[in-house]
C-alpha positions in Angstrom: -14.3 19.2 42.3 -17.4 17.1 41.8 -18.3 14.3 39.4 -20.0 16.7 37.2 -17.0 18.7 36.3 -15.0 15.4 35.7 -17.6 14.1 33.3 -17.8 17.5 31.6 -13.9 17.4 31.0 -14.4 13.9 29.5 -17.0 15.1 27.0 -15.2 18.0 25.8 -12.3 15.9 25.4 -13.9 13.5 23.0 -14.8 16.7 20.7 -11.4 17.9 20.2 -8.2 16.5 18.4 -6.2 18.8 20.7 -6.0 18.7 24.6 -8.8 20.3 26.3 -7.4 22.6 28.6 -7.4 21.6 32.2 -6.0 23.4 35.5 -2.6 22.3 36.1 -3.6 20.8 39.6 -6.8 19.0 38.1 -5.7 15.7 39.1 -4.5 16.7 42.4 -8.2 18.1 43.0 -9.6 14.9 42.0 -7.6 13.2 44.5 -8.4 15.3 47.2 -12.2 14.9 46.1 -11.7 10.9 46.4 -10.2 11.4 49.8 -13.3 13.3 50.9 -15.6 10.4 49.3 -13.6 7.8 51.2 -13.9 9.7 54.5 -17.7 10.0 54.1 -18.0 6.3 53.4 -16.1 5.5 56.5 -18.4 7.4 58.6 -21.3 6.2 57.0 -20.5 2.6 57.5 -19.6 3.3 61.2 -23.0 4.7 61.7 -25.0 2.1 59.8 -25.9 -1.0 61.7 -25.0 -3.2 58.8 -22.5 -1.4 56.6 -22.8 -4.0 53.9 -26.8 -3.3 53.4 -26.5 0.4 54.1 -28.0 2.4 51.3 -25.8 5.4 52.0 -22.6 3.3 51.9 -23.4 1.9 48.5 -24.3 5.1 47.1 -21.0 6.6 48.2 -19.2 3.4 47.0 -20.9 3.8 43.4 -19.9 7.5 43.3 -16.1 6.5 44.1 -16.1 4.0 41.5 -17.7 6.3 38.8 -15.0 8.9 39.7 -12.2 6.7 39.4 -13.3 4.9 36.1 -14.2 8.3 34.6 -10.7 10.0 35.4 -9.0 6.9 34.0 -10.8 7.4 30.7 -10.1 10.7 30.6 -6.4 10.3 31.1 -6.1 7.4 28.4 -7.5 9.8 25.9 -5.2 12.6 26.7 -2.1 10.5 27.0 -2.6 9.5 23.4 -2.8 13.2 22.4 0.2 13.7 24.5 2.3 10.9 22.8 1.5 12.5 19.2 2.4 16.0 20.4 5.8 14.6 21.7 6.4 12.7 18.4 6.2 16.0 16.6 8.3 18.0 19.1 11.0 15.1 18.8 10.8 15.4 14.9 11.7 19.3 15.1 8.4 20.5 14.7 7.6 23.2 17.4 4.7 22.2 19.2 3.4 23.7 22.4 1.4 21.5 25.1 -1.1 23.9 25.9 -3.7 23.2 28.4 -1.7 20.1 30.2 -1.8 19.5 33.9 1.6 19.3 35.7 1.6 15.6 35.4 1.0 15.6 32.0 3.6 18.0 31.1 6.1 16.1 32.9 5.0 13.1 31.0 5.5 15.2 27.8 8.9 16.4 28.7 10.1 12.8 29.4 8.8 11.3 26.2 10.6 14.1 24.0 13.7 13.4 25.9 13.5 9.7 25.5 12.6 10.0 21.8 15.6 12.4 21.3 17.9 10.0 22.8 16.8 7.0 21.2 17.1 8.8 17.7 20.6 9.7 18.5 21.5 6.4 19.9 20.3 4.9 16.3 22.1 7.6 14.2 25.2 7.0 16.0 25.1 3.2 15.7 24.4 3.7 11.8 27.3 6.2 11.4 29.8 4.0 13.6 28.9 1.2 11.2 29.6 3.4 8.1 32.7 4.7 9.5 34.3 1.2 10.3 33.1 0.0 6.8 34.6 3.0 5.2 38.0 2.4 7.1 38.0 -1.3 6.2 37.5 -0.4 2.4 40.4 2.0 2.7 42.7 -0.4 4.2 41.8 -3.1 1.7 41.5 -1.4 -1.9 44.1 1.2 -2.7 45.0 2.7 -6.3 47.7 0.4 -8.1 51.1 2.0 -8.2 50.9 4.5 -5.4 52.0 2.3 -2.8 48.6 2.2 -0.9 48.7 6.1 -0.1 45.5 7.1 -1.5 42.0 5.6 -0.3 39.2 4.0 -2.4 37.4 7.6 -2.5 39.9 8.5 -5.0 39.8 5.5 -7.0 35.9 5.4 -7.4 34.8 7.9 -10.2 32.1 10.6 -9.3 32.1 9.7 -5.5 31.8 12.7 -3.2 32.0 12.7 0.5 32.5 9.7 2.8 30.1 6.9 3.3 29.2 8.4 6.8 28.3 11.6 5.1 25.9 9.9 2.7 24.4 8.1 5.7 23.6 11.2 7.3 22.1 12.8 4.2 19.9 9.7 3.7 18.8 9.8 7.5 18.0 13.4 7.0 15.8 12.7 4.1 14.1 9.9 5.9 13.3 12.4 8.8 12.0 15.0 6.4 9.7 12.3 5.0 8.5 11.1 8.2 6.8 14.3 9.0 4.9 14.7 6.0 1.2 13.7 6.6 -1.0 13.7 3.7 0.9 16.6 2.3 0.8 18.8 5.1 2.5 19.1 8.2 0.7 19.5 11.9 0.9 23.3 11.6 -0.8 23.1 8.0 2.3 23.9 6.1 1.9 22.6 2.3 5.1 20.1 2.0 4.1 18.5 -1.2 6.6 20.5 -3.2 9.3 19.1 -1.2 8.1 15.6 -2.1 7.8 16.4 -5.8 11.4 17.6 -5.8 12.8 14.1 -5.1 11.8 12.9 -8.4 12.8 13.7 -12.0 9.2 13.5 -13.2 6.6 16.1 -11.5 3.3 14.0 -10.2 0.3 15.1 -12.2 -1.4 16.1 -8.8 1.1 19.0 -8.2 0.5 22.1 -10.1 3.1 24.0 -11.9 3.8 26.2 -8.9 4.4 23.3 -6.8 1.3 23.2 -4.7 -1.2 20.1 -4.4 -4.5 21.3 -5.6 -6.8 20.9 -2.6 -10.2 22.7 -2.9 -10.8 25.2 -0.3 -14.6 25.0 -0.4 -14.9 21.2 0.6 -18.6 20.4 1.5 -18.8 19.4 5.0 -21.2 17.3 7.2 -21.6 17.2 11.0 -21.9 13.7 12.3 -22.3 11.8 15.6 -19.9 8.8 15.9 -21.7 5.7 17.0 -18.9 3.3 16.9 -15.3 4.0 17.8 -13.2 4.4 14.6 -9.8 5.9 15.9 -7.7 7.8 13.6 -8.6 8.8 9.7 -7.3 10.9 7.2 -10.0 13.3 5.7 -10.1 14.2 2.0 -9.1 17.8 3.1 -5.7 16.5 4.4 -6.5 16.6 8.1 -6.4 14.0 10.6 -9.3 13.2 12.6 -9.6 11.1 15.8 -13.1 9.4 16.0 -14.4 8.0 19.4 -18.0 6.7 20.2 -20.1 9.7 21.0 -17.9 12.2 19.3 -19.6 15.1 17.5 -17.6 16.3 14.6 -17.6 18.3 11.4 -16.0 16.2 8.5 -15.8 16.4 4.9 -18.9 15.2 3.3 -17.2 12.4 1.5 -15.7 10.9 4.7 -18.8 11.5 6.6 -21.0 9.7 4.0 -18.6 6.6 4.2 -19.0 6.5 7.9 -22.9 6.9 7.9 -23.0 4.1 5.2 -21.0 1.7 7.3 -23.3 2.3 10.5 -20.4 4.1 12.2 -22.0 7.4 12.4 -25.4 9.5 12.0 -25.8 12.8 10.6 -26.5 15.7 13.2 -29.0 18.3 12.0 -27.5 21.8 11.5 
């Protein structure tokens, strides 16, 4: 392990929206590397007449600080991608966490578990509230002349199922909608036909076959990002995370906007 390897990992991480593969023991190796640097600085300080003015001590100290800052920057970029992957997994969209370290895999599994537990608690609260409301209504409203034997379900024309079931169905619809990103899921599956199916009128942007018309021959431009932009949705319905010094190929329309705003410069092919 050395500083060059760590800096290379950061550079590659900036260029991909997915995790750049690292060895499972990457952070452990970094820790051992820092231990070596700390030991070298201690020896250099002991051998120097004045440790505070020793160029050797200062050189090693600068390297230690650079390693720590670079690794922290690397982890922050990767943890953002891990959180996004965990949210997809929690939503029922199968997504492997490839190329992660042992620590990152543990973080991913913990996040998925917490998200799943949180959803279950929320849905249980909603269902319990619905069931209590249903029971109160059944105890209060009854069909006249039947001695209160039949519940309100039978006295309301056209009602099918309980209020609890209705809430469950609405929850499922909401969950389905939450994984629709610009008409496509993270694995590229077109979901716009499902969205169109929820309305009596078919949107004009949906073809007769139910697919959104997205050109396959979108012109693209390679740019270098000069200012951190964050997440954008391209005209090709793909998500891009843009950080300073990233080099990325974007749909020409998105690239032109970034260049016009001074957030990117074109890269010669």
